[in-house]
N, C-alpha and C positions, 0 to 999 in steps of 0.2 A: 615782905618789905612793904611798909606802909607809905602812903603818899603824904608825907609830912607837909609838903608845900600846899597841897590841896586841902588838908585838914586845917592848917593854920588859916588859909584863905576863907574856908567855911566858917571858922570861929569868928574871924573878923566881920564877915557879912552878917552873921547872926547877932553879934554885939551891936553893930550899927542898926540893924532892924529893931532890936529891942530898945535901943536908945531913942530912936525916932518914934517907935510904937507902931504896931500893925494897923491900928485904926487911922492914924495920921497918914501912913503910907498909902492905905487904900483910898482915903479921901483925896490925896494928891493925884493918884493915878486916875480916878474918876473925873477930877477937875480937868486934867489934861485931855482925856478922851471926850469929855463934853465939849471942850473948846475945839478939838479937832473935828468932831462931828458937825458942829455949827459951821466951821470954816469950809469943810467939804461940801456941805449942802449948799452954801452960798456960791460955790463954784460949779454947781450943777452935777455933783457926784451923788449917786444913790448910795446911801448907807444901808448895808444889809444886816448889820449887827442889830440885835434888839436894843432899843434905847428908850422905850416908852415909859418905863417906870424904873425907879432906883433898884428894885429887885432884879431887873433884867440886865442892867448895865454891867459891863466888865471892863477889863483893861485892854481889850482887843477891839479894834475897829476894822471892819471889813467893808470895802466900798468898791464901786465900779462906776465907770462913765462910758456911755456909748461912744464908740470910735476910738477909745484909748487902748493901745496895745500894752497891756500890763506887763507882759514879759520884757518888752523893750524898756518900758518905764522902770521896772525893777533893776535892770542892768545899768541904766543911766544913774539911778539913785545910788546904787552900790559903788559906782565909780566916784560919786561925789561924797562917799562916806556916810550915806544915809541907809540904814539897814531896815529893810522891809522884806516881806515875802509875798508870794502869790498863792492863793488858795482858790481852786475852782475858777480861775480866770479873774479873780477879784484881788485887789490890793489889800494886804493885811498889815496893819500897823499896830504895834503893841508898846506904847511908851511906858516907862517905869518911873519910879520916884526920883531918879537921878536926872530925868529929862526935864526940859522947861519949854516955855512957849517959843523961845528962840529956836530951839531944835525943831519944833513942829513948824515954825515959820519957814525954816530952810526947806523942809519937805514941801510945804505949800507953794513955795516959789517955783519949784519944778513942775508942779501940777498945773 
């Protein structure tokens, strides 16, 4: 028995990605993570993800702040409908092409 719902969902996702274009999607994700990185640093968060050159950047931002209980923060964010994870005691945020600055602004308000 094939997972027809899953297969059709995958087809829809691939069609959307191809319509937008992988390069445009990648640029959008890096735009969002650049914005998030700047905003985190302005709030005295240490950004642990490599961000010095375009070749190092990715769609994942890992950050920490002295005195912040990231496990508690993640629980509060999840209750507010903001999905993040914790890796090694640091906050991990991975926005995607469907996210926008407003979504990141909601996260930043909690921080």
